[in-house]
C-alpha positions as a Markdown table, in Angstrom:
| # | Residue | x | y | z |
|---|---|---|---|---|
| 1 | Met | 36.5 | 90.5 | 170.5 |
| 2 | Ile | 38.3 | 93.0 | 169.4 |
| 3 | Gln | 39.3 | 92.7 | 165.5 |
| 4 | His | 41.8 | 93.9 | 163.0 |
| 5 | Thr | 41.6 | 94.2 | 159.2 |
| 6 | Phe | 43.8 | 94.9 | 156.6 |
| 7 | Pro | 43.9 | 95.2 | 152.7 |
| 8 | Val | 46.2 | 93.0 | 150.7 |
| 9 | Arg | 46.4 | 93.8 | 146.8 |
| 10 | Ile | 47.2 | 90.2 | 145.2 |
| 11 | Gly | 50.6 | 90.7 | 143.4 |
| 12 | Trp | 52.1 | 88.6 | 140.4 |
| 13 | Gly | 54.8 | 87.1 | 142.8 |
| 14 | Asp | 51.7 | 86.1 | 145.2 |
| 15 | Cys | 50.6 | 83.6 | 142.6 |
| 16 | Asp | 51.2 | 80.3 | 140.9 |
| 17 | Pro | 51.1 | 79.9 | 137.2 |
| 18 | Ala | 47.5 | 79.7 | 137.2 |
| 19 | Gln | 47.6 | 83.4 | 138.6 |
| 20 | Ile | 45.7 | 81.7 | 142.0 |
| 21 | Val | 47.4 | 82.6 | 145.0 |
| 22 | Phe | 50.0 | 80.3 | 146.1 |
| 23 | Tyr | 48.2 | 78.9 | 149.2 |
| 24 | Pro | 51.6 | 79.4 | 151.6 |
| 25 | Asn | 51.1 | 83.3 | 151.1 |
| 26 | Tyr | 47.6 | 82.9 | 153.2 |
| 27 | Phe | 49.9 | 81.7 | 156.2 |
| 28 | Thr | 52.2 | 84.7 | 155.5 |
| 29 | Trp | 49.4 | 87.0 | 155.8 |
| 30 | Phe | 47.8 | 85.3 | 158.8 |
| 31 | Asp | 51.1 | 85.9 | 160.7 |
| 32 | Gln | 51.1 | 89.7 | 159.5 |
| 33 | Gly | 47.4 | 89.9 | 160.8 |
| 34 | Ala | 48.2 | 88.3 | 164.0 |
| 35 | His | 51.2 | 91.1 | 164.6 |
| 36 | Leu | 49.1 | 93.9 | 163.2 |
| 37 | Leu | 46.2 | 92.7 | 165.9 |
| 38 | Phe | 48.7 | 92.5 | 168.7 |
| 39 | Asp | 50.0 | 96.1 | 167.6 |
| 40 | His | 46.1 | 97.2 | 167.5 |
| 41 | Leu | 45.7 | 95.8 | 171.1 |
| 42 | Gly | 48.6 | 97.7 | 172.5 |
| 43 | Leu | 50.7 | 94.5 | 173.2 |
| 44 | Pro | 53.4 | 94.9 | 170.0 |
| 45 | Met | 55.3 | 91.7 | 169.8 |
| 46 | Gly | 58.7 | 93.5 | 170.4 |
| 47 | Gln | 57.2 | 94.8 | 173.6 |
| 48 | Leu | 56.1 | 91.4 | 174.9 |
| 49 | Ser | 59.8 | 90.6 | 175.5 |
| 50 | Glu | 60.8 | 93.7 | 177.2 |
| 51 | Asp | 57.7 | 93.7 | 179.5 |
| 52 | Tyr | 57.2 | 89.6 | 180.3 |
| 53 | Gly | 60.3 | 88.0 | 178.9 |
| 54 | Val | 58.6 | 85.9 | 176.3 |
| 55 | Val | 60.1 | 85.2 | 172.9 |
| 56 | Gly | 56.9 | 86.2 | 171.3 |
| 57 | Leu | 54.2 | 84.1 | 170.4 |
| 58 | Pro | 55.8 | 80.8 | 168.4 |
| 59 | Ile | 53.1 | 79.3 | 166.4 |
| 60 | Val | 52.6 | 75.4 | 167.4 |
| 61 | Asp | 49.9 | 74.9 | 165.1 |
| 62 | Ala | 48.2 | 76.5 | 162.0 |
| 63 | Lys | 45.2 | 75.5 | 159.9 |
| 64 | Ala | 43.4 | 77.0 | 156.7 |
| 65 | Lys | 40.1 | 76.1 | 154.9 |
| 66 | Phe | 40.2 | 77.4 | 151.2 |
| 67 | Leu | 36.6 | 78.1 | 150.1 |
| 68 | Gly | 37.4 | 80.2 | 146.9 |
| 69 | Pro | 40.1 | 81.5 | 145.1 |
| 70 | Ser | 41.7 | 84.7 | 144.9 |
| 71 | Lys | 43.8 | 86.0 | 141.9 |
| 72 | Tyr | 45.9 | 88.1 | 140.5 |
| 73 | Trp | 45.1 | 91.7 | 141.1 |
| 74 | Asp | 42.4 | 91.2 | 143.6 |
| 75 | Glu | 42.0 | 93.0 | 146.6 |
| 76 | Ile | 41.6 | 91.2 | 149.6 |
| 77 | Glu | 41.0 | 92.0 | 153.4 |
| 78 | Val | 42.4 | 89.8 | 156.0 |
| 79 | Thr | 40.7 | 90.0 | 159.5 |
| 80 | Ser | 42.2 | 88.6 | 162.6 |
| 81 | Trp | 41.3 | 88.3 | 166.1 |
| 82 | Val | 42.0 | 86.4 | 169.3 |
| 83 | Ser | 39.1 | 83.5 | 169.7 |
| 84 | Glu | 40.4 | 81.8 | 172.6 |
| 85 | Val | 43.1 | 82.5 | 175.4 |
| 86 | Arg | 44.2 | 79.2 | 177.3 |
| 87 | Glu | 46.4 | 78.8 | 180.3 |
| 88 | Thr | 49.6 | 78.9 | 178.2 |
| 89 | Thr | 48.5 | 79.2 | 174.4 |
| 90 | Leu | 45.9 | 81.0 | 172.4 |
| 91 | Val | 44.1 | 81.0 | 169.4 |
| 92 | Val | 44.3 | 83.6 | 166.5 |
| 93 | Ser | 41.5 | 83.0 | 164.2 |
| 94 | His | 41.8 | 84.6 | 160.6 |
| 95 | Glu | 39.2 | 85.4 | 157.7 |
| 96 | Val | 39.9 | 86.6 | 154.2 |
| 97 | Arg | 37.3 | 88.1 | 152.2 |
| 98 | Asn | 37.2 | 88.7 | 148.8 |
| 99 | Thr | 35.0 | 91.5 | 147.6 |
| 100 | Gly | 33.2 | 90.6 | 150.6 |
| 101 | Lys | 32.9 | 87.0 | 150.1 |
| 102 | Leu | 34.7 | 84.5 | 152.6 |
| 103 | Ala | 37.4 | 83.0 | 150.6 |
| 104 | Val | 39.7 | 81.6 | 153.4 |
| 105 | Glu | 39.3 | 80.6 | 156.9 |
| 106 | Gly | 42.5 | 79.8 | 159.3 |
| 107 | Ser | 43.9 | 79.7 | 162.7 |
| 108 | Glu | 47.1 | 79.9 | 164.4 |
| 109 | Leu | 47.7 | 78.4 | 167.9 |
| 110 | Arg | 50.3 | 80.5 | 169.4 |
| 111 | Ala | 52.2 | 79.7 | 172.6 |
| 112 | Trp | 53.2 | 82.1 | 175.4 |
| 113 | Ala | 56.7 | 81.1 | 175.7 |
| 114 | Thr | 60.3 | 81.9 | 176.9 |
| 115 | Ile | 63.9 | 80.3 | 176.5 |
| 116 | His | 64.1 | 77.1 | 178.7 |
| 117 | Pro | 66.2 | 77.5 | 181.8 |
| 118 | Glu | 67.9 | 74.1 | 181.3 |
| 119 | Asp | 68.5 | 74.1 | 177.7 |
| 120 | Ser | 68.4 | 77.5 | 175.6 |
| 121 | Lys | 67.6 | 75.2 | 172.4 |
| 122 | Arg | 64.2 | 74.5 | 173.5 |
| 123 | Leu | 61.3 | 77.0 | 174.7 |
| 124 | Lys | 58.9 | 76.8 | 177.7 |
| 125 | Thr | 55.7 | 77.8 | 177.8 |
| 126 | Leu | 54.5 | 80.2 | 180.8 |
| 127 | Pro | 51.1 | 81.1 | 181.8 |
| 128 | Ile | 49.5 | 84.2 | 180.1 |
| 129 | Pro | 49.3 | 87.1 | 182.5 |
| 130 | Glu | 46.3 | 88.0 | 183.6 |
| 131 | Ala | 46.6 | 91.7 | 182.4 |
| 132 | Val | 47.3 | 90.5 | 178.9 |
| 133 | Arg | 44.3 | 88.0 | 179.0 |
| 134 | Arg | 41.9 | 91.1 | 179.8 |
| 135 | Arg | 43.2 | 92.8 | 176.9 |
| 136 | Leu | 43.0 | 89.7 | 174.3 |
| 137 | Leu | 39.5 | 89.5 | 175.3 |
| 138 | Ala | 38.5 | 92.8 | 175.4 |
| 139 | Ser | 35.7 | 93.9 | 173.1 |
| 140 | Glu | 35.6 | 96.8 | 170.8 |
| 141 | Gly | 34.9 | 100.3 | 173.1 |
């Protein structure tokens, strides 16, 4: 699977009073990692709407397992990849490493969705197109 990694320098505002990363920030970095991964794959979120009529890839489930702390001024790396493609959903997996050591494992279940044709306040999932599926499951070059 194609992976994408980006660095994060932990700032004061990322931390709780103990200067350890406040856990919701990892979910922000997971989301950022997913968007950067899709850009890297040539499937930028904004273009998905134009090309396929989807509203993006809304998250329907998110998980994290915290294995070690990251603190103020640490430099971490967030690596993201598509680990599974289902009919109408996909799983984006994430690892956060701090000085090379695994600190957090996470995943997001994202839906290939559009506005529901009978109720504009709801979403409706659609099958992921084969061309997108192939790109998501591609290997590095």
